C-alpha positions in Angstrom: 58.9 -71.4 84.4 59.6 -74.6 82.3 61.7 -74.7 79.6 62.4 -77.4 77.2 65.7 -79.2 77.7 67.1 -78.2 74.0 66.1 -75.1 73.3 68.6 -72.7 72.1 68.3 -69.3 73.4 70.4 -67.6 71.1 68.2 -68.0 68.3 65.3 -66.6 70.6 68.0 -63.4 70.8 68.8 -63.5 67.2 65.4 -63.5 66.2 64.9 -60.7 68.5 67.9 -59.0 66.9 66.2 -59.5 63.4 62.7 -58.0 64.6 64.5 -54.9 66.2 66.0 -54.5 62.3 62.5 -54.9 60.6 61.1 -51.5 62.9 64.4 -49.9 61.9 63.3 -50.9 58.2 60.0 -49.5 58.3 60.7 -46.7 60.3 63.3 -45.8 57.0 61.0 -46.3 54.5 59.8 -43.1 55.3 63.1 -41.6 54.2 63.7 -43.2 51.4 64.3 -41.5 47.7 62.7 -44.4 46.3 59.1 -44.1 45.1 56.9 -47.0 46.5 53.6 -45.5 45.7 50.7 -47.3 47.4 53.2 -49.8 49.4 54.7 -47.3 51.4 52.8 -44.1 50.6 54.2 -42.0 53.9 57.2 -40.0 52.5 58.8 -37.1 54.4 59.2 -34.2 51.9 62.3 -32.4 53.4 64.0 -35.5 54.4 64.5 -38.3 51.9 68.5 -39.5 51.2 69.7 -42.5 49.5 71.2 -43.5 52.3 68.2 -44.9 53.9 67.8 -46.6 50.8 71.3 -48.3 51.1 69.9 -49.1 55.1 66.8 -50.5 53.5 68.7 -53.1 50.6 71.0 -54.2 53.4 68.1 -55.0 56.2 66.5 -56.5 53.7 69.3 -58.6 52.4 69.9 -59.6 55.8 66.9 -60.5 58.1 64.7 -62.0 55.3 67.3 -64.7 54.6 67.7 -65.1 58.4 64.0 -65.5 59.2 63.6 -68.2 56.6 66.7 -69.9 57.8 65.4 -70.2 61.2 62.1 -71.1 60.5 63.4 -74.0 58.5 65.9 -75.0 61.4 62.7 -74.7 63.7 60.2 -76.7 61.6 62.8 -79.5 60.8 63.2 -79.7 64.8 59.4 -80.0 64.8 59.5 -82.7 61.9 62.1 -84.7 63.9 60.2 -84.5 67.3 56.4 -84.8 66.3 56.9 -86.4 62.7 55.5 -84.8 59.6 51.7 -85.3 60.8 52.3 -83.6 63.9 54.3 -80.9 62.3 51.7 -79.9 60.0 49.2 -79.8 62.8 51.6 -77.9 64.8 52.3 -75.3 61.9 48.1 -75.0 61.7 47.3 -74.3 64.8 50.6 -71.8 65.1 50.7 -70.4 61.8 48.0 -70.7 59.4 45.0 -70.3 61.9 47.0 -67.0 63.8 47.3 -65.4 59.9 43.6 -66.0 58.9 42.3 -64.1 62.4 45.1 -61.7 62.4 44.4 -60.9 58.6 40.8 -60.1 58.7 41.4 -57.7 61.9 44.6 -56.3 60.0 43.0 -56.0 56.8 40.2 -53.3 57.5 42.5 -51.2 59.9 45.7 -50.8 57.2 43.2 -50.1 54.1 41.6 -47.4 56.5 44.9 -46.1 57.8 46.3 -46.2 54.2 43.4 -44.5 52.4 43.0 -42.0 55.2 46.5 -41.3 54.8 46.0 -41.0 50.9 42.8 -38.5 51.9 44.9 -36.7 53.8 47.4 -35.8 51.8 45.2 -34.7 48.6 43.4 -32.7 51.1 40.2 -34.0 51.1 38.0 -32.6 53.4 36.9 -35.8 55.5 39.9 -38.2 54.9 38.4 -40.7 57.4 35.0 -41.3 55.4 36.4 -41.2 52.0 38.6 -43.6 53.1 35.7 -45.5 54.6 34.0 -45.4 51.7 36.5 -46.2 49.4 37.6 -49.5 51.4 33.5 -50.6 51.8 31.6 -48.9 49.2 32.6 -51.2 46.4 35.2 -48.8 45.2 38.3 -51.1 46.2 39.1 -53.6 44.3 38.7 -56.8 46.2 41.0 -58.7 43.8 44.0 -56.9 44.9 43.4 -58.6 49.1 46.9 -59.3 50.2 48.3 -60.8 53.4 49.7 -57.4 53.8 52.5 -57.6 56.9 51.6 -61.0 57.2 53.3 -62.9 54.4 56.0 -64.1 55.8 53.5 -66.6 57.8 51.7 -67.8 54.6 55.2 -68.3 52.5 56.1 -70.2 55.7 53.0 -72.2 55.8 53.6 -72.8 51.8 56.8 -74.3 52.9 55.4 -76.5 55.6 53.0 -78.3 53.3 55.5 -78.6 50.5 57.5 -80.0 53.1 55.4 -82.4 54.5 53.7 -83.4 51.3 56.8 -84.5 49.5 57.5 -86.5 52.9 54.2 -88.2 52.8 55.0 -89.0 49.1 58.3 -90.5 49.6 56.9 -92.2 52.5 53.7 -93.9 50.8 53.7 -93.4 47.1 56.7 -92.8 45.7 58.2 -95.4 43.4 61.1 -97.6 44.8 63.9 -96.4 42.4 63.2 -92.0 43.5 63.9 -93.7 47.1 
């Protein structure tokens, strides 16, 4: 196995730890007292606790900033190593294209799963068919099309575009007094 000479393995371990916290986060959502509506309709009617609400708040306050700082650090390393155009090309290939592909795969699967759950809870005679109908028979409001669990990818890509655009502006078209 070939490795990069300057790889920081602690970041790999930190990223893995944060991903495990995100698994705990999503598991704990079922047991919170707060009603999240359609965002997380799965709720254990016999096992909610305010402690899970605290756990959710703690994990969200710790893991998201860590992910964004790590992403910024890695992107800045790419910026130094590849230049602005190389960084943007790398991020398009590593973030944007997988985002588009997996959004097209995940959106229908997630939509069917959540609508199936909605109709199962409401005792619909055929929840899967009802879910399919809601999603694909023009009953679903397509203007609510969201990146679902891939929101982090698109936000990261926006940051890369902003940094790249700012750098190109400062390099090429910025007035001299602003440099």
